[in-house]
TORKOL-4160 file (C-alpha; in steps of 0.2 Angstrom, whole numbers, padded with zeros to 4 digits, m for minus):
105
<pt num="1" X="0078" Y="0017" Z="m0020"/>
<pt num="2" X="0073" Y="0032" Z="m0029"/>
<pt num="3" X="0077" Y="0050" Z="m0022"/>
<pt num="4" X="0065" Y="0058" Z="m0034"/>
<pt num="5" X="0052" Y="0069" Z="m0025"/>
<pt num="6" X="0034" Y="0064" Z="m0027"/>
<pt num="7" X="0018" Y="0074" Z="m0022"/>
<pt num="8" X="0011" Y="0058" Z="m0014"/>
<pt num="9" X="0016" Y="0047" Z="0001"/>
<pt num="10" X="0031" Y="0036" Z="m0002"/>
<pt num="11" X="0025" Y="0021" Z="0008"/>
<pt num="12" X="0008" Y="0013" Z="0013"/>
<pt num="13" X="0004" Y="m0003" Z="0022"/>
<pt num="14" X="m0010" Y="m0014" Z="0013"/>
<pt num="15" X="m0020" Y="m0026" Z="0023"/>
<pt num="16" X="m0030" Y="m0039" Z="0014"/>
<pt num="17" X="m0045" Y="m0043" Z="0025"/>
<pt num="18" X="m0062" Y="m0052" Z="0022"/>
<pt num="19" X="m0075" Y="m0039" Z="0016"/>
<pt num="20" X="m0083" Y="m0028" Z="0030"/>
<pt num="21" X="m0097" Y="m0036" Z="0040"/>
<pt num="22" X="m0111" Y="m0027" Z="0048"/>
<pt num="23" X="m0108" Y="m0021" Z="0065"/>
<pt num="24" X="m0089" Y="m0024" Z="0065"/>
<pt num="25" X="m0082" Y="m0006" Z="0066"/>
<pt num="26" X="m0065" Y="m0011" Z="0072"/>
<pt num="27" X="m0051" Y="m0006" Z="0061"/>
<pt num="28" X="m0041" Y="m0020" Z="0053"/>
<pt num="29" X="m0022" Y="m0022" Z="0058"/>
<pt num="30" X="m0008" Y="m0033" Z="0052"/>
<pt num="31" X="m0011" Y="m0046" Z="0065"/>
<pt num="32" X="m0029" Y="m0050" Z="0060"/>
<pt num="33" X="m0026" Y="m0047" Z="0041"/>
<pt num="34" X="m0025" Y="m0062" Z="0029"/>
<pt num="35" X="m0010" Y="m0054" Z="0021"/>
<pt num="36" X="m0001" Y="m0038" Z="0023"/>
<pt num="37" X="0013" Y="m0029" Z="0014"/>
<pt num="38" X="0022" Y="m0013" Z="0015"/>
<pt num="39" X="0022" Y="m0005" Z="m0003"/>
<pt num="40" X="0033" Y="0009" Z="m0009"/>
<pt num="41" X="0030" Y="0021" Z="m0024"/>
<pt num="42" X="0038" Y="0016" Z="m0040"/>
<pt num="43" X="0037" Y="0033" Z="m0047"/>
<pt num="44" X="0025" Y="0027" Z="m0061"/>
<pt num="45" X="0006" Y="0030" Z="m0063"/>
<pt num="46" X="m0004" Y="0015" Z="m0065"/>
<pt num="47" X="m0017" Y="0010" Z="m0077"/>
<pt num="48" X="m0030" Y="0017" Z="m0066"/>
<pt num="49" X="m0022" Y="0035" Z="m0066"/>
<pt num="50" X="m0016" Y="0034" Z="m0048"/>
<pt num="51" X="0002" Y="0031" Z="m0042"/>
<pt num="52" X="0008" Y="0014" Z="m0042"/>
<pt num="53" X="0016" Y="0006" Z="m0027"/>
<pt num="54" X="0025" Y="m0011" Z="m0025"/>
<pt num="55" X="0032" Y="m0022" Z="m0012"/>
<pt num="56" X="0031" Y="m0039" Z="m0003"/>
<pt num="57" X="0022" Y="m0047" Z="m0018"/>
<pt num="58" X="0009" Y="m0034" Z="m0020"/>
<pt num="59" X="0007" Y="m0021" Z="m0034"/>
<pt num="60" X="m0006" Y="m0008" Z="m0031"/>
<pt num="61" X="m0013" Y="0008" Z="m0038"/>
<pt num="62" X="m0018" Y="0019" Z="m0023"/>
<pt num="63" X="m0027" Y="0036" Z="m0023"/>
<pt num="64" X="m0016" Y="0045" Z="m0011"/>
<pt num="65" X="m0030" Y="0057" Z="m0005"/>
<pt num="66" X="m0043" Y="0045" Z="m0001"/>
<pt num="67" X="m0032" Y="0030" Z="0003"/>
<pt num="68" X="m0042" Y="0019" Z="m0009"/>
<pt num="69" X="m0035" Y="0005" Z="m0018"/>
<pt num="70" X="m0040" Y="0007" Z="m0036"/>
<pt num="71" X="m0031" Y="m0009" Z="m0043"/>
<pt num="72" X="m0022" Y="m0023" Z="m0034"/>
<pt num="73" X="m0012" Y="m0038" Z="m0039"/>
<pt num="74" X="m0005" Y="m0051" Z="m0027"/>
<pt num="75" X="0008" Y="m0062" Z="m0033"/>
<pt num="76" X="0003" Y="m0057" Z="m0050"/>
<pt num="77" X="m0016" Y="m0062" Z="m0048"/>
<pt num="78" X="m0031" Y="m0052" Z="m0045"/>
<pt num="79" X="m0039" Y="m0052" Z="m0028"/>
<pt num="80" X="m0053" Y="m0065" Z="m0025"/>
<pt num="81" X="m0071" Y="m0059" Z="m0022"/>
<pt num="82" X="m0075" Y="m0057" Z="m0004"/>
<pt num="83" X="m0059" Y="m0049" Z="0001"/>
<pt num="84" X="m0055" Y="m0031" Z="0002"/>
<pt num="85" X="m0039" Y="m0021" Z="0003"/>
<pt num="86" X="m0037" Y="m0008" Z="0017"/>
<pt num="87" X="m0023" Y="0005" Z="0016"/>
<pt num="88" X="m0014" Y="0012" Z="0032"/>
<pt num="89" X="m0002" Y="0026" Z="0033"/>
<pt num="90" X="0016" Y="0020" Z="0036"/>
<pt num="91" X="0029" Y="0032" Z="0043"/>
<pt num="92" X="0046" Y="0032" Z="0034"/>
<pt num="93" X="0057" Y="0020" Z="0042"/>
<pt num="94" X="0076" Y="0021" Z="0042"/>
<pt num="95" X="0085" Y="0009" Z="0030"/>
<pt num="96" X="0089" Y="m0007" Z="0038"/>
<pt num="97" X="0107" Y="m0005" Z="0034"/>
<pt num="98" X="0108" Y="0009" Z="0046"/>
<pt num="99" X="0110" Y="0023" Z="0033"/>
<pt num="100" X="0098" Y="0037" Z="0032"/>
<pt num="101" X="0086" Y="0038" Z="0017"/>
<pt num="102" X="0089" Y="0053" Z="0007"/>
<pt num="103" X="0075" Y="0067" Z="0009"/>
<pt num="104" X="0069" Y="0080" Z="m0003"/>
<pt num="105" X="0058" Y="0095" Z="m0002"/>
């Protein structure tokens, strides 16, 4: 895991859900998503010009200010029409090995 400081969030959760339907204002969650993944920054800028995030089979370029997915591959494939990606903030979690993650800044 990189200890390089980035001016954008290190981690997001991406939810793949059916496109928004009229009258359904409830926010999606991992339990109702078709697929979800926690993605972490790679330290690279994607083709879209936004930071690249990877994890759990997803590679995404995410605008960290608007939380908009600007590019997404799932298991190496583009997302089908009729599906949309939603981004949720994910708090930093401790390393499963029990050691603390390095912090900077």
